[in-house]
C-alpha angles and dihedrals in degrees: 000000000000115000121227117258113156133165124204118190125202088023097170132032111261097261092052090047091052092049090053091050090051092047093050094047092051100040126114113245133193130204121245115068111152122206089197129005092239094059131071115257120274128189132002131271142210114201116222095168135352122180087239092051101069130190105037111252112257092239090056098044100096094049091043090052093045094054096039093050091050099045107031094079090059091061107025095164095052132083125229108240104164140016122178146139120253114211123190127184120227111283098016114145111211123194131250111255145149125240095214144012101207104076094230102080126094131207124201123200120193116196119223106179126140117276092248096070116150129191091248091058093075118205099135126141111241119214126192094214127170092340095310135097110240123186121205107202120227097245110173113263093014124140124199121188126186149164104283091227092068111109108241146149141191122244121210128238117254096234112010144040119282122218131187128170109227119204116185126196128187144171084235131032094280128272 
């Protein structure tokens, strides 16, 4: 069975996109995100929502609502269990991982790079998909969503911080 891997460009109207960029650039991050429990942490994270952190903090409510309203229709039978911002420093080397093992979960990644991105900057998400390596480039205001069992990893930018908003849906409360 074919696994879901879809790209949507111009995901938000320009004003919403600019507000997300501003939010990501001003958010507080902490070190310690793990792509997989067996690897050392890479990158930093800013929690918008975690199923154990209910209710959503007032300062996060607008961005939570924006992403939920624009992704929920793509996975109506699934439950949001986590929403956060990944942040990678230039030159970091994240690990390949999956976000689920059950074949029913979906992960969304929203790209928040600067508008002057160039192919030599890096920053794509690499997917090991149907026996091939596929790179989804970090075009500003792009959303990719995919079957959470697909092996994938972030790549860092050569000379700037890389941000993606990750939104994870599951039949359960995550894993």
